[in-house]
C-alpha positions as CSV (number, residue, x, y, z in Angstrom):
1,M,-21.5,-14.4,11.0
2,S,-19.4,-14.1,7.3
3,E,-16.5,-12.0,8.6
4,H,-15.1,-15.0,10.6
5,P,-13.1,-17.8,8.9
6,V,-15.5,-20.9,8.0
7,L,-14.5,-23.6,10.1
8,P,-13.0,-26.6,7.6
9,F,-15.3,-29.5,7.1
10,T,-13.4,-32.5,8.2
11,G,-16.6,-35.2,8.6
12,E,-16.2,-35.0,12.2
13,R,-18.1,-32.1,13.1
14,Y,-20.9,-30.6,10.9
15,T,-20.5,-27.2,10.2
16,P,-23.7,-24.3,8.8
17,E,-21.8,-24.4,5.4
18,R,-22.6,-27.4,4.6
19,G,-25.9,-28.0,3.1
20,R,-28.3,-30.8,1.6
21,E,-29.2,-33.6,3.5
22,I,-26.8,-33.3,6.5
23,A,-28.0,-29.7,7.0
24,Y,-31.5,-31.0,7.6
25,E,-30.4,-33.5,10.0
26,H,-28.2,-31.7,12.1
27,W,-30.5,-28.2,12.4
28,H,-33.6,-30.5,13.1
29,R,-32.3,-31.6,16.6
30,Y,-31.9,-28.0,17.8
31,A,-35.2,-26.9,16.3
32,L,-36.4,-29.1,18.5
33,A,-34.6,-28.1,21.6
34,R,-35.1,-24.3,20.7
35,P,-38.9,-23.9,21.8
36,L,-37.5,-25.3,25.7
37,A,-34.6,-23.8,26.2
38,A,-36.1,-19.4,26.8
39,G,-35.2,-18.8,30.6
40,R,-33.3,-22.3,31.4
41,R,-30.1,-22.9,32.0
42,V,-28.5,-25.3,28.8
43,L,-25.1,-27.6,28.4
44,D,-25.1,-28.3,24.8
45,A,-22.3,-30.6,25.7
46,A,-19.8,-31.5,22.4
47,C,-21.0,-28.5,20.8
48,G,-18.8,-28.8,17.5
49,E,-18.4,-25.5,15.8
50,G,-21.2,-24.0,17.4
51,Y,-23.7,-22.6,15.6
52,G,-26.4,-25.0,18.0
53,S,-25.3,-23.1,20.9
54,A,-25.7,-19.6,19.5
55,L,-29.2,-20.4,18.2
56,I,-30.4,-21.5,21.7
57,A,-29.2,-18.7,23.5
58,R,-30.9,-16.0,20.9
59,S,-33.9,-18.1,21.8
60,G,-33.4,-16.8,25.6
61,G,-31.7,-19.8,26.6
62,R,-28.4,-19.5,28.8
63,V,-25.5,-21.4,27.2
64,L,-22.8,-23.4,28.4
65,G,-21.2,-24.9,25.0
66,L,-18.0,-27.3,25.8
67,D,-16.1,-28.8,23.1
68,A,-12.8,-31.1,24.0
69,D,-11.4,-28.7,20.4
70,V,-9.2,-26.1,21.2
71,E,-9.4,-24.6,17.8
72,T,-13.4,-25.3,17.5
73,I,-14.3,-23.5,20.6
74,E,-11.9,-20.1,20.0
75,H,-13.4,-20.6,16.5
76,A,-17.2,-20.7,18.2
77,R,-15.9,-18.1,20.8
78,A,-14.9,-15.5,17.8
79,R,-18.1,-16.5,15.1
80,Y,-20.8,-16.1,18.2
81,A,-19.1,-13.3,20.3
82,G,-21.8,-10.8,21.1
83,I,-24.7,-12.9,21.8
84,P,-26.2,-12.6,25.5
85,G,-25.8,-16.1,27.5
86,L,-23.3,-17.5,25.7
87,A,-20.3,-19.0,26.7
88,Y,-18.0,-21.4,24.9
89,E,-15.3,-23.6,26.9
90,Q,-12.9,-26.3,25.9
91,A,-13.4,-29.4,28.2
92,D,-13.9,-33.4,27.8
93,A,-18.3,-34.3,27.5
94,T,-17.2,-37.3,29.7
95,V,-15.0,-35.5,32.5
96,L,-17.1,-32.6,33.8
97,D,-16.4,-33.0,37.3
98,H,-15.6,-29.5,37.3
99,L,-19.2,-28.4,36.8
100,P,-21.4,-28.4,40.0
101,D,-24.5,-30.6,40.5
102,A,-28.0,-30.0,39.5
103,S,-26.9,-26.9,37.6
104,F,-28.9,-27.6,34.1
105,D,-32.5,-27.0,33.3
106,L,-31.6,-28.5,29.7
107,I,-28.6,-30.6,28.4
108,L,-27.9,-31.7,24.9
109,S,-25.8,-33.5,23.4
110,F,-26.5,-34.4,20.0
111,E,-24.8,-37.1,17.7
112,T,-21.9,-37.2,20.6
113,L,-22.5,-40.5,22.1
114,E,-20.9,-42.7,18.9
115,H,-17.5,-40.9,19.6
116,V,-16.5,-41.5,23.0
117,Q,-15.7,-45.0,24.5
118,A,-16.9,-43.6,28.2
119,Q,-20.4,-43.5,27.2
120,E,-21.5,-44.3,30.5
121,R,-19.3,-42.1,32.2
122,L,-20.8,-39.5,30.0
123,L,-24.3,-40.1,30.6
124,D,-23.4,-40.2,34.5
125,G,-22.1,-36.9,34.5
126,F,-25.5,-35.8,32.3
127,A,-27.5,-37.3,35.6
128,R,-26.0,-35.5,38.1
129,L,-25.9,-31.9,36.0
130,L,-29.7,-32.6,35.5
131,A,-31.6,-30.1,37.8
132,P,-35.0,-31.4,38.9
133,G,-37.2,-30.9,36.4
134,G,-34.5,-30.6,34.1
135,L,-34.5,-32.9,30.3
136,L,-31.8,-34.1,28.7
137,L,-31.9,-34.6,24.4
138,V,-29.3,-36.5,23.7
139,S,-28.7,-38.4,20.0
140,T,-26.8,-41.3,17.9
141,P,-27.5,-42.9,15.1
142,D,-29.0,-46.8,14.8
143,K,-25.9,-48.9,14.3
144,R,-28.3,-51.5,12.7
145,V,-29.1,-49.2,10.0
146,Y,-26.2,-46.4,9.6
147,T,-23.8,-49.1,9.1
148,D,-25.5,-52.7,9.1
149,L,-28.0,-52.2,5.9
150,T,-25.6,-49.4,4.4
151,G,-22.0,-51.1,4.7
152,E,-20.3,-47.6,5.3
153,V,-18.2,-47.3,8.4
154,N,-17.7,-43.4,9.7
155,P,-14.2,-43.4,10.5
156,H,-15.2,-40.8,13.3
157,H,-17.4,-43.3,15.4
158,V,-15.4,-45.6,17.9
159,R,-18.6,-46.8,19.7
160,E,-22.0,-47.2,17.6
161,L,-25.0,-48.5,19.4
162,Y,-27.6,-50.4,18.5
163,R,-31.0,-49.4,19.5
164,D,-32.1,-52.1,22.2
165,E,-28.2,-50.6,23.9
166,F,-28.5,-47.3,23.5
167,E,-32.4,-47.9,26.1
168,A,-30.3,-49.6,28.3
169,L,-27.9,-47.3,29.0
170,L,-30.3,-44.3,29.5
171,A,-32.9,-46.8,31.2
172,A,-30.0,-47.2,34.1
173,R,-29.9,-43.5,34.8
174,F,-32.8,-41.7,33.7
175,P,-36.7,-42.9,34.7
176,A,-38.6,-41.5,32.3
177,R,-37.8,-41.7,28.3
178,R,-39.6,-40.5,25.1
179,L,-37.9,-42.1,22.1
180,F,-37.8,-40.1,18.5
181,G,-37.1,-41.8,15.3
182,Q,-35.0,-39.4,12.6
183,K,-34.8,-40.0,9.1
184,L,-35.0,-37.7,6.5
185,L,-37.9,-39.1,4.3
186,F,-39.3,-38.2,1.0
187,Q,-43.2,-37.2,1.6
188,S,-46.2,-34.8,0.4
189,V,-47.6,-32.6,3.6
190,L,-50.7,-31.4,3.7
191,W,-51.4,-28.7,6.3
192,D,-54.1,-26.8,8.5
193,L,-53.1,-23.1,6.9
194,A,-56.0,-21.6,10.0
195,G,-54.5,-23.4,12.9
196,D,-52.0,-26.5,14.3
197,G,-55.3,-29.3,14.4
198,Q,-53.7,-32.7,15.0
199,A,-50.7,-34.9,12.8
200,E,-51.6,-37.8,10.9
201,T,-49.5,-39.9,8.9
202,S,-49.5,-42.9,6.6
203,T,-46.9,-44.8,4.7
204,A,-47.5,-46.7,1.5
205,T,-45.6,-50.3,1.9
206,P,-45.7,-53.3,-0.4
207,E,-48.3,-54.5,1.5
208,G,-50.9,-51.8,1.0
209,L,-51.1,-48.3,2.9
210,R,-50.0,-48.1,6.7
211,P,-50.9,-45.7,9.8
212,G,-47.9,-44.0,10.7
213,L,-44.5,-43.6,9.3
214,A,-43.3,-46.8,8.8
215,Y,-39.5,-46.1,8.2
216,A,-36.8,-47.7,10.3
217,P,-34.5,-44.6,11.9
218,M,-31.3,-43.8,10.4
219,Y,-31.2,-41.7,14.2
220,L,-32.8,-42.5,17.4
221,L,-33.0,-39.3,19.7
222,A,-33.9,-39.6,23.4
223,A,-36.1,-37.4,25.6
224,C,-34.5,-38.3,29.5
225,A,-36.0,-36.6,32.3
226,R,-36.7,-38.1,36.2
227,E,-40.1,-36.8,36.3
228,P,-42.6,-38.0,33.4
229,E,-44.1,-34.8,33.5
230,T,-41.1,-33.1,32.1
231,L,-41.3,-35.3,28.6
232,A,-45.1,-33.5,27.6
233,A,-43.7,-30.5,26.7
234,L,-42.5,-32.3,23.3
235,P,-44.3,-32.6,19.9
236,A,-44.9,-36.6,19.1
237,L,-44.4,-35.0,15.1
238,S,-41.2,-32.6,14.7
239,L,-41.2,-31.3,10.7
240,H,-37.8,-29.2,9.4
241,G,-37.1,-28.0,6.5
242,D,-35.5,-24.9,4.5
243,L,-37.1,-22.3,2.0
244,A,-33.8,-22.5,-0.2
245,E,-35.2,-26.6,-0.2
246,S,-31.9,-27.2,-1.5
247,I,-32.1,-31.1,-1.3
248,Y,-34.8,-30.5,-4.1
249,T,-32.3,-28.1,-6.1
250,D,-29.8,-30.7,-5.8
251,Y,-32.0,-33.1,-7.1
252,R,-33.3,-31.2,-9.8
253,D,-29.3,-30.3,-11.1
254,E,-28.8,-33.8,-11.1
255,V,-31.6,-35.0,-12.7
256,R,-31.6,-32.1,-15.3
257,R,-27.0,-33.1,-16.2
258,N,-28.5,-36.8,-16.2
259,R,-31.0,-36.1,-18.4
260,A,-28.6,-33.4,-20.9
261,A,-26.0,-36.2,-20.8
262,A,-28.3,-39.3,-21.7
263,A,-29.5,-36.8,-24.6
264,H,-26.3,-36.3,-25.6
265,I,-24.9,-39.5,-25.7
266,A,-27.7,-40.8,-27.6
267,H,-27.2,-38.2,-30.5
268,L,-23.6,-39.7,-30.8
269,E,-24.8,-43.5,-30.7
270,A,-27.4,-42.2,-33.5
271,E,-24.6,-40.5,-35.3
272,L,-21.9,-43.7,-34.9
273,A,-24.7,-45.3,-36.4
274,R,-25.0,-43.4,-39.5
275,L,-21.4,-42.9,-39.9
276,R,-21.5,-47.2,-39.9
277,G,-24.2,-47.0,-42.5
278,D,-22.3,-44.8,-44.6
279,A,-18.5,-47.1,-44.1
């Protein structure tokens, strides 16, 4: 991939050269979709830089990645050229009338809703394009946690949703749904090295230990279908990490810098106090 130019990061689209927190958030969504893609017709709506479409195609899916930006699509075509079953097309995800009904078994739309005003039209298009037995995975930030609680405003978001608004939009179009929360967490993980086993989670709170993950999710990811049995393929819990542990590395480096700075400040203060005593 390095032989092709890197797409500049503007904050509007994720690029795979960005590490740390944002990388975990974006790669995890595609990692969840990856096992579902083999042998399926996949639409990646608002695919951005194209890294996710490429990942899904390498997993055996026949993938069409769409994005409204011409330069972004040209970049994706050049960077991920030659991957079997992968195509990119410049198109507005809210206007997909050129695609035939029921033409996709798996539709992915990650962090797209909040970037468009025509959310109803976007979801109507997905409902039309979804084949019988098909699955839609769609994610968006929870406005209460992402914006209200942080006080930060993302200039690229034009219509953020609260959880009830998101669920209402989906319920009007998809009779079967599962809603997942996504949030970066500081966790200790214990896992069975001999097999899968069952997942058990707990959260320490001021009132004591509670079962489950008792957090307000930063992002909401919905799995939508017409048939309830379609949703059974999804796990109850999905974990994602990177072997380089980029977040830990950055954290440890920052701690070392802060400690070194604090030690230097303490040394200067002691030296200043000595000099004052000598005056």
